[in-house]
C-alpha positions as CSV (number, residue, x, y, z in Angstrom):
1,X,26.1,83.5,67.5
2,X,28.0,81.8,64.7
3,X,26.5,82.1,61.2
4,X,25.7,78.8,59.5
5,X,28.1,77.2,57.1
6,X,27.8,74.6,54.4
7,X,28.4,71.1,55.7
8,X,31.9,69.8,55.5
9,X,32.8,67.4,52.6
10,X,32.6,63.6,53.3
11,X,35.8,62.2,54.8
12,X,36.8,65.3,56.6
13,X,37.4,65.3,60.4
14,X,34.1,65.8,62.3
15,X,33.5,69.4,63.2
16,X,30.6,71.5,64.5
17,X,31.2,74.3,62.0
18,X,32.3,74.9,58.5
19,X,35.4,76.7,57.3
20,X,36.1,80.0,59.0
21,X,35.8,83.2,57.0
22,X,39.2,84.9,57.8
23,X,40.4,88.3,56.9
24,X,43.9,86.8,56.1
25,X,45.2,83.8,54.2
26,X,44.7,80.4,55.9
27,X,48.4,79.9,56.4
28,X,48.6,83.3,58.2
29,X,45.5,82.5,60.2
30,X,46.9,79.2,61.3
31,X,50.1,80.8,62.4
32,X,48.2,83.4,64.4
33,X,46.1,80.7,66.2
34,X,49.3,78.9,67.1
35,X,50.8,82.2,68.4
36,X,47.7,82.7,70.5
37,X,48.1,79.1,71.9
38,X,51.7,80.0,72.7
39,X,50.8,83.2,74.6
40,X,47.8,81.6,76.5
41,X,49.9,78.6,77.5
42,X,52.6,80.9,78.9
43,X,50.0,82.8,80.9
44,X,48.4,79.7,82.2
45,X,51.7,78.3,83.6
46,X,52.5,81.7,85.2
47,X,49.2,81.5,87.0
48,X,50.1,78.0,88.3
49,X,53.6,79.1,89.4
50,X,52.2,82.2,91.0
51,X,49.8,80.3,93.2
52,X,52.5,77.8,94.2
53,X,55.0,80.5,95.1
54,X,52.5,82.7,97.0
55,X,51.0,79.8,98.9
56,X,54.4,78.5,99.9
57,X,55.3,82.0,101.2
58,X,52.0,82.5,103.0
59,X,51.4,79.0,104.4
60,X,54.8,77.2,104.4
61,X,55.7,73.7,103.2
62,X,56.2,74.3,99.5
63,X,55.9,70.6,98.6
64,X,52.4,70.4,100.0
65,X,51.3,73.7,98.4
66,X,52.7,72.7,95.0
67,X,51.0,69.3,95.2
68,X,47.7,70.8,96.1
69,X,47.8,73.4,93.3
70,X,49.1,71.2,90.6
71,X,46.9,68.1,91.4
72,X,43.7,70.2,91.7
73,X,44.6,72.2,88.5
74,X,45.3,69.1,86.4
75,X,42.1,67.4,87.6
76,X,40.1,70.6,86.8
77,X,41.7,70.8,83.3
78,X,40.2,67.4,82.5
79,X,36.8,68.5,83.7
80,X,37.1,71.7,81.7
81,X,37.9,69.8,78.5
82,X,34.8,67.7,78.9
83,X,32.6,70.7,79.6
84,X,34.0,72.6,76.6
85,X,32.8,70.0,74.2
86,X,29.4,71.5,74.5
87,X,30.8,74.9,73.3
88,X,32.2,73.7,70.0
89,X,29.3,75.2,68.1
90,X,30.4,78.5,69.6
91,X,34.1,77.9,69.4
92,X,35.2,81.5,68.7
93,X,32.8,83.2,71.1
94,X,33.4,80.6,73.7
95,X,37.2,80.9,73.5
96,X,37.0,84.7,73.8
97,X,34.8,84.5,76.9
98,X,37.0,81.8,78.5
99,X,40.2,83.9,78.0
100,X,38.5,87.0,79.5
101,X,37.4,85.0,82.5
102,X,40.9,83.3,82.8
103,X,42.6,86.7,82.6
104,X,40.4,88.1,85.4
105,X,40.6,85.1,87.7
106,X,44.3,84.4,87.2
107,X,45.4,88.0,87.2
108,X,43.6,88.8,90.4
109,X,44.3,85.5,92.2
110,X,47.5,86.6,93.9
111,X,46.0,89.8,95.2
112,X,42.9,88.0,96.5
113,X,44.9,85.2,98.2
114,X,47.2,87.8,99.9
115,X,44.2,89.8,101.0
116,X,42.5,86.9,102.6
117,X,45.7,85.8,104.3
118,X,46.4,89.3,105.6
119,X,43.0,90.1,106.9
120,X,41.8,86.7,108.0
121,X,44.9,84.5,108.4
122,X,45.2,85.1,112.2
123,X,41.6,85.1,113.2
124,X,41.5,81.4,114.0
125,X,38.4,79.2,113.8
126,X,36.7,78.9,110.4
127,X,38.8,81.8,109.0
128,X,42.1,80.0,109.8
129,X,41.5,77.9,106.7
130,X,40.5,80.8,104.5
131,X,43.7,81.0,102.5
132,X,43.8,77.3,101.9
133,X,40.2,77.2,100.8
134,X,40.8,80.1,98.4
135,X,43.9,78.4,97.1
136,X,41.9,75.3,96.1
137,X,39.1,77.5,94.6
138,X,41.5,79.4,92.4
139,X,43.4,76.2,91.4
140,X,40.0,74.7,90.4
141,X,38.8,77.7,88.5
142,X,42.0,78.3,86.6
143,X,42.3,74.6,85.8
144,X,38.7,74.5,84.5
145,X,39.3,77.5,82.2
146,X,42.7,76.3,80.9
147,X,41.2,72.8,80.2
148,X,38.4,74.4,78.3
149,X,40.8,76.1,75.9
150,X,42.1,72.9,74.2
151,X,38.9,71.6,72.5
152,X,37.9,75.1,71.3
153,X,41.4,75.8,70.0
154,X,41.3,72.4,68.2
155,X,38.0,73.4,66.6
156,X,39.3,76.8,65.5
157,X,42.5,75.5,64.0
158,X,40.7,72.7,62.1
159,X,38.2,75.2,60.7
160,X,41.1,77.2,59.2
161,X,42.5,74.3,57.3
162,X,41.4,70.7,57.6
163,X,44.1,68.1,58.5
164,X,44.3,64.7,60.2
165,X,43.6,64.7,63.9
166,X,47.1,63.6,64.8
167,X,48.7,66.4,62.9
168,X,46.4,69.0,64.4
169,X,47.0,67.7,67.9
170,X,50.8,67.7,67.3
171,X,50.8,71.4,66.1
172,X,48.5,72.5,68.9
173,X,50.4,70.8,71.7
174,X,53.8,71.9,70.3
175,X,52.8,75.5,70.6
176,X,51.2,74.9,74.0
177,X,54.3,73.2,75.4
178,X,56.7,75.8,74.0
179,X,54.5,78.5,75.5
180,X,54.6,76.7,78.9
181,X,58.4,76.8,78.7
182,X,58.4,80.5,78.0
183,X,56.0,81.1,81.0
184,X,58.0,78.8,83.2
185,X,61.2,80.7,82.6
186,X,59.6,84.2,82.6
187,X,58.1,83.8,86.1
188,X,61.3,83.2,88.2
189,X,63.7,85.2,86.0
190,X,61.6,88.2,84.9
191,X,58.2,88.6,86.5
192,X,59.0,87.7,90.1
193,X,62.3,89.6,90.6
194,X,61.3,92.7,88.5
195,X,57.6,93.1,89.2
196,X,56.8,91.0,92.3
197,X,54.0,88.5,92.7
198,X,51.1,90.8,92.6
199,X,52.0,93.0,89.7
200,X,53.4,90.0,87.8
201,X,50.0,88.3,88.0
202,X,48.2,91.4,86.9
203,X,50.5,91.9,83.9
204,X,50.0,88.3,82.9
205,X,46.3,88.7,83.0
206,X,46.6,91.8,80.8
207,X,48.6,89.9,78.2
208,X,46.2,87.0,78.4
209,X,43.0,89.1,77.7
210,X,44.7,91.1,75.0
211,X,45.9,87.9,73.2
212,X,42.6,86.1,73.5
213,X,40.5,89.2,72.5
214,X,42.7,90.0,69.6
215,X,42.6,86.5,68.3
216,X,38.8,86.2,68.4
217,X,37.8,89.8,67.5
218,X,40.5,90.2,64.9
219,X,40.8,86.8,63.2
220,X,37.4,85.2,63.8
221,X,35.2,88.3,64.0
222,X,33.2,87.2,60.9
223,X,32.1,84.1,62.8
224,X,30.4,86.2,65.5
225,X,27.2,88.1,65.4
226,X,27.3,91.9,65.8
227,X,25.8,91.5,69.3
228,X,28.4,88.8,70.3
229,X,31.2,91.1,69.1
230,X,29.9,93.9,71.2
231,X,29.5,91.8,74.3
232,X,33.0,90.3,73.9
233,X,34.6,93.7,73.4
234,X,32.8,95.1,76.5
235,X,33.9,92.1,78.6
236,X,37.5,92.4,77.5
237,X,37.5,96.2,78.2
238,X,36.0,95.5,81.6
239,X,38.6,93.0,82.5
240,X,41.4,95.3,81.3
241,X,39.9,98.1,83.5
242,X,39.8,95.9,86.5
243,X,43.4,94.7,86.0
244,X,44.6,98.3,85.3
245,X,42.9,99.6,88.4
246,X,44.3,96.9,90.5
247,X,47.8,97.6,89.1
248,X,47.4,101.3,89.9
249,X,46.4,100.5,93.5
250,X,48.8,97.6,94.1
251,X,51.4,99.6,96.1
252,X,48.7,101.0,98.4
253,X,47.2,97.5,98.7
254,X,50.5,95.9,99.5
255,X,51.3,98.4,102.2
256,X,47.9,98.0,103.8
257,X,48.2,94.2,103.7
258,X,51.7,94.3,105.1
259,X,50.5,96.4,108.0
260,X,47.7,93.9,108.6
261,X,50.3,91.1,108.7
262,X,53.2,92.7,110.4
263,X,51.7,95.6,112.3
264,X,52.0,99.4,111.7
265,X,55.7,99.6,112.3
266,X,56.9,98.2,108.9
267,X,60.0,100.2,108.0
268,X,61.7,98.1,105.3
269,X,60.2,95.6,102.9
270,X,62.3,94.4,100.0
271,X,62.2,91.4,97.7
272,X,65.9,90.4,97.4
273,X,65.5,87.7,94.8
274,X,66.0,85.0,97.4
275,X,63.2,86.0,99.8
276,X,61.1,88.9,101.1
277,X,62.8,90.7,103.9
278,X,60.8,92.9,106.2
279,X,62.1,95.0,109.1
280,X,59.7,96.5,111.6
281,X,60.5,98.8,114.5
282,X,64.0,99.6,115.5
283,X,63.3,103.3,116.0
284,X,62.0,105.4,118.8
285,X,62.7,102.7,121.3
286,X,60.6,100.1,119.5
287,X,62.2,96.6,119.3
288,X,63.5,95.5,115.8
289,X,61.8,92.5,114.3
290,X,63.2,90.8,111.1
291,X,60.9,88.7,109.0
292,X,62.2,86.4,106.2
293,X,59.4,85.3,103.8
294,X,56.8,86.2,106.4
295,X,58.4,84.2,109.3
296,X,59.8,86.0,112.3
297,X,63.5,85.3,112.2
298,X,64.7,88.0,114.7
299,X,62.4,89.1,117.5
300,X,63.8,92.3,119.1
301,X,62.7,91.3,122.6
302,X,64.2,87.8,122.4
303,X,66.9,87.9,119.7
304,X,69.7,88.2,122.3
305,X,68.4,85.2,124.2
306,X,68.3,83.2,121.0
307,X,71.7,84.1,119.8
308,X,73.5,83.8,123.1
309,X,72.0,80.3,123.5
310,X,73.1,79.3,120.0
311,X,76.7,80.7,120.2
312,X,78.1,80.8,123.7
313,X,78.0,77.1,124.6
314,X,79.9,76.3,121.3
315,X,82.6,78.8,122.1
316,X,83.8,77.0,125.2
317,X,87.0,75.5,123.9
318,X,89.3,76.4,121.0
319,X,87.6,79.1,118.9
320,X,90.1,80.9,116.8
321,X,88.4,80.0,113.5
322,X,84.6,80.2,113.4
323,X,82.3,79.4,110.5
324,X,78.7,80.7,110.6
325,X,76.3,79.1,108.1
326,X,73.4,81.5,107.6
327,X,73.2,84.3,110.1
328,X,73.4,87.0,107.5
329,X,71.8,89.4,110.0
330,X,75.2,89.5,111.8
331,X,73.8,88.8,115.2
332,X,75.5,85.4,115.7
333,X,78.7,87.0,114.6
334,X,78.2,89.7,117.2
335,X,78.2,87.1,119.9
336,X,81.2,85.2,118.5
337,X,83.3,88.4,118.5
338,X,82.6,88.9,122.2
339,X,85.0,86.0,122.9
340,X,88.7,86.8,123.0
341,X,91.0,84.8,120.8
342,X,88.8,84.8,117.7
343,X,91.0,85.4,114.7
344,X,88.6,84.8,111.8
345,X,84.9,84.5,111.3
346,X,83.5,83.3,107.9
347,X,79.8,84.0,107.3
348,X,78.2,82.0,104.5
349,X,74.8,83.5,103.6
350,X,72.7,82.8,100.6
351,X,70.9,86.2,100.5
352,X,73.2,89.1,99.4
353,X,70.2,91.5,100.1
354,X,70.1,90.5,103.8
355,X,73.9,91.0,104.1
356,X,73.4,94.5,102.5
357,X,70.7,95.4,105.0
358,X,72.8,94.1,107.9
359,X,75.6,96.4,106.8
360,X,73.7,99.5,106.0
361,X,70.3,99.6,107.8
362,X,70.9,101.8,110.8
363,X,68.8,99.8,113.2
364,X,70.0,96.4,112.2
365,X,73.7,97.3,111.9
366,X,73.4,99.0,115.3
367,X,71.8,95.8,116.7
368,X,74.6,93.6,115.3
369,X,77.3,95.9,116.6
370,X,78.5,96.8,113.1
371,X,80.2,93.4,112.9
372,X,80.8,93.6,109.2
373,X,83.2,96.5,109.7
374,X,85.4,94.1,111.7
375,X,88.3,92.9,109.6
376,X,88.1,89.5,111.1
377,X,84.6,88.9,109.6
378,X,84.5,87.7,106.0
379,X,81.3,87.1,104.1
380,X,80.5,84.8,101.2
381,X,77.2,84.8,99.3
382,X,76.5,81.1,98.6
383,X,74.3,78.2,99.4
384,X,75.7,76.7,102.6
385,X,75.4,73.1,101.3
386,X,77.2,73.8,98.1
387,X,79.8,75.9,99.8
388,X,80.6,73.1,102.3
389,X,81.3,70.7,99.5
390,X,84.3,72.8,98.4
391,X,85.5,73.9,101.9
392,X,88.9,72.8,103.1
393,X,88.8,70.0,105.7
394,X,89.6,70.6,109.4
395,X,89.5,74.3,108.8
396,X,87.3,75.5,111.7
397,X,87.2,75.2,115.5
398,X,83.5,76.1,115.7
399,X,80.7,75.8,113.1
400,X,77.4,77.5,113.9
401,X,74.4,76.6,111.8
402,X,72.1,79.6,112.2
403,X,69.5,78.4,109.7
404,X,65.8,78.5,109.2
405,X,63.7,75.8,110.9
406,X,63.9,72.2,109.5
407,X,60.1,72.2,108.9
408,X,60.5,74.7,106.1
409,X,60.9,72.7,102.9
410,X,63.8,74.6,101.3
411,X,65.8,74.2,104.5
412,X,65.4,70.4,104.7
413,X,68.6,69.7,102.9
414,X,70.4,71.8,105.5
415,X,69.3,69.4,108.2
416,X,70.2,66.2,106.3
417,X,72.7,63.5,107.0
418,X,74.8,64.6,104.0
419,X,74.9,68.2,105.2
420,X,76.1,67.2,108.7
421,X,78.7,64.9,107.1
422,X,80.1,67.9,105.3
423,X,80.0,70.1,108.4
424,X,81.9,67.4,110.3
425,X,84.6,67.3,107.7
426,X,85.4,71.0,108.1
427,X,85.7,70.7,111.9
428,X,89.2,70.7,113.3
429,X,90.1,68.1,116.0
430,X,88.2,69.1,119.2
431,X,85.8,71.2,117.1
432,X,82.1,71.8,117.9
433,X,79.0,72.2,115.8
434,X,76.1,74.3,117.1
435,X,72.8,73.7,115.4
436,X,69.5,75.6,115.7
437,X,66.9,72.9,115.3
438,X,63.7,74.8,115.4
439,X,61.0,75.0,118.1
440,X,60.6,72.0,120.4
441,X,57.0,72.6,121.4
442,X,54.8,71.7,118.5
443,X,57.7,70.2,116.5
444,X,59.1,67.6,118.9
445,X,59.6,64.9,116.3
446,X,61.4,67.2,114.0
447,X,63.7,68.3,116.8
448,X,64.7,64.8,117.7
449,X,65.0,63.8,114.1
450,X,67.8,66.4,114.0
451,X,69.4,64.5,116.8
452,X,69.1,61.1,115.0
453,X,70.6,62.7,111.8
454,X,73.5,64.2,113.7
455,X,74.3,60.8,115.3
456,X,74.1,59.1,111.9
457,X,76.7,61.6,110.6
458,X,79.1,60.5,113.4
459,X,78.4,63.4,115.7
460,X,77.6,63.1,119.4
461,X,75.0,65.5,120.6
462,X,74.0,67.5,123.7
463,X,70.4,68.9,123.3
464,X,69.0,71.9,125.1
465,X,65.9,74.0,124.9
466,X,65.6,77.7,125.7
467,X,62.2,79.4,126.3
468,X,61.4,82.7,124.8
469,X,60.1,85.6,126.9
470,X,58.0,87.5,124.3
471,X,54.5,86.2,124.6
472,X,53.9,87.1,121.0
473,X,56.9,85.2,119.7
474,X,56.1,83.4,116.4
475,X,58.9,81.5,114.8
476,X,59.1,78.9,112.0
477,X,56.5,78.1,109.3
478,X,53.5,78.4,111.6
479,X,52.9,82.2,111.6
480,X,49.6,81.9,109.8
481,X,48.2,79.7,112.7
482,X,48.2,82.8,114.9
483,X,50.3,83.8,117.9
484,X,48.1,81.7,120.2
485,X,49.4,78.5,118.5
486,X,53.0,79.8,118.0
487,X,55.9,78.0,119.6
488,X,57.5,79.8,122.4
489,X,60.9,78.2,122.6
490,X,64.1,77.2,120.6
491,X,65.8,73.9,120.4
492,X,69.5,73.6,119.9
493,X,72.2,70.9,119.7
494,X,75.9,71.1,120.5
495,X,77.6,68.4,118.6
496,X,81.1,67.0,118.2
497,X,82.7,64.2,116.3
498,X,82.9,60.9,118.1
499,X,80.7,59.1,120.6
500,X,81.1,61.4,123.7
501,X,78.6,64.3,123.9
502,X,80.4,67.6,124.2
503,X,79.9,69.3,127.6
504,X,77.4,72.1,127.8
505,X,78.8,75.0,129.8
506,X,79.8,78.6,129.4
507,X,83.4,79.7,129.1
508,X,84.4,81.2,132.4
509,X,87.0,83.4,130.8
510,X,84.6,85.0,128.3
511,X,82.3,88.0,129.0
512,X,79.1,86.7,130.7
513,X,76.1,86.5,128.4
514,X,73.3,89.0,129.3
515,X,70.5,86.5,129.2
516,X,72.0,83.1,129.8
517,X,73.6,81.7,132.9
518,X,75.1,78.3,133.8
519,X,72.1,77.4,135.9
520,X,69.7,78.3,133.0
521,X,71.8,76.2,130.7
522,X,71.5,73.2,133.0
523,X,67.7,73.8,133.1
524,X,67.7,74.0,129.3
525,X,69.3,70.5,129.1
526,X,66.7,69.0,131.5
527,X,63.9,70.7,129.6
528,X,65.0,69.2,126.3
529,X,65.5,65.7,127.9
530,X,61.9,65.6,129.1
531,X,60.7,65.8,125.4
532,X,62.9,63.0,124.1
533,X,61.5,60.9,121.3
534,X,63.6,57.8,120.4
535,X,63.9,55.5,117.5
536,X,63.5,58.2,114.8
537,X,65.3,57.6,111.5
538,X,67.8,60.0,110.1
539,X,66.8,62.5,107.4
540,X,68.6,62.3,104.1
541,X,68.5,64.2,100.8
542,X,66.5,61.5,99.1
543,X,64.3,60.7,102.1
544,X,63.6,63.9,104.1
545,X,61.9,63.2,107.5
546,X,60.9,66.6,108.7
C-alpha cells in the first residue's frame, strides 16, 4: 500500500520506510502530526472517562469500576503497542484504519453499554453480568487501539524529519499528555453537562474519525495507493454515517432505554450536573418514585414509612432548631414541620436541580406539602461535609442525615468518623442525630460499621430497622441485581453525645405518624439487634470500610 522509498542514510534511526512525500513543508507537516496526536489523545481520554462514569452510574461502586476500566485499558495499550510494530511498514494506512475503528468503538461504547444494561440488566442468570462483561470488552478494545497509535505515530513523525529517538519521544508524548489534559477537562465541564453521556461519546467519535482521516488522507495521501485511499475514505464515511445516525436517534433511544429501566411512567428525566434525576408516576393516582443516578431514593408506596422512621424518633425532645443534611426532596422537612415548636429548619443539599424540582414539580411539591414555601425552611446548596466544617457549634437541637447509602462510593465520606465528629460539634446539649444507614439485609456489615463509626466519634447509638411494604422496593446501589435481590428494609441510628444511648420513642405531644407506632418502633429495635455484628473498625476518610 505504501510506495517504495530509497533506503535511509547510514546512522539514521531505524525505520521501515523512507521520507514521507508531503504536500506541505516538513515543519508544517510535523506540526500537523503533533496536532493530530493532541486531538486523538483528548478523544482517547474522553472514552476512558465516559466508560468510568457510565459504569459507575449503572453498576455502582465508582472505585471498582474505575479500577477495572483503567487497569484493563492500560494493559491493553501495552498489547496494542506490541501488535502495532507489525504495521510499521503500513504506518499511514494502519493509523487511518485504527482511528476509524477507535472512533466507531469509542463513540458507540456508551450507547451499547446503556442498551445492554437497560434491556438485560434485570434478567438475572448469565445476563446479570452482561454490562460488566461489555465494560471489560470495550476497555480492552479501546486500550488496544489507543496503544497501537503510538508506534505508528512515532514512525510517521520520524519520516517527516529524522531526529534522535529521545527527542521524537519527547515531542510525541508532550502532545499526547497535553491532549489528555484537554480531554480530561472537556469531559466533566463541557461534554457531560451540555451533551450528556451518549451524545458526548458520539461527538468525540466524530472528532476522532475526522482528525485521523484528515491527517492520513490529507498529509500522507501520497504514501497510499489509490485503492488504499478509496478504502480508507469509504471506511471513514461509513463511521461518520453510523455516528451521525446514532446521534439523530439518541433521544428516541434514551427514552426507550429509560422506559426499559424505570417503566413506562417516566415523567421527568434531567441531568442536573450533580446526578441524573428521574421522576416516575405522581399523576392519575400512580405513586411517585424518585430515582437519583438510577437508584430508587423515594418509593411512592413506602416513602412515608421511611421518612417517618427517620424523623419522628429524633424529634422526641427539644427540636426548635433542626438541620437536615441531604433531603433535598423536602420529604424529611415535611415530617419535621409536623411537630409543634419548630422555629427553623436548615436543609443542606448538594443538588440545586433537585431542590428546584422539589419546589416546582407539581407531584413532588404536593407530596412534600410545599415545605419550601414555609418561611421556617431555609435551603443551602452545598456539600454537607464542607458545610459542616464552617457551621457554628451547638447550633441545632436535631440533625437528620438523610443521605444516600454508605455503600455508594461518593457517599462514603458522609459516613466517616470525621463527618460524625463535625455533626456532633453542631449539636446543642441534649441534641440528637438521626442517621439513615442503608439497608440491613444484604449490607449488614456496612450497617454495623456505621454504629462503630458513630461510637468512635463520641456518640452513643440506638439502632433500629424498619421493613418496607412494597415488594418491588429497590434501594441503594444494587438496582442492577434485580428486584428479587433488592433489600426490603431500612436501617437507622438515633445517636447522641456521650455514653448513654438516646431512648427510642415517639413524642406523645406530636401528631401521630401514619405508618409508625410505638409498638412497631420497639419491634424495629429488636429486629436490628438480631443482626448485630461486633468488633468492626470505624470508617475514616483515609480508610473507608464500607
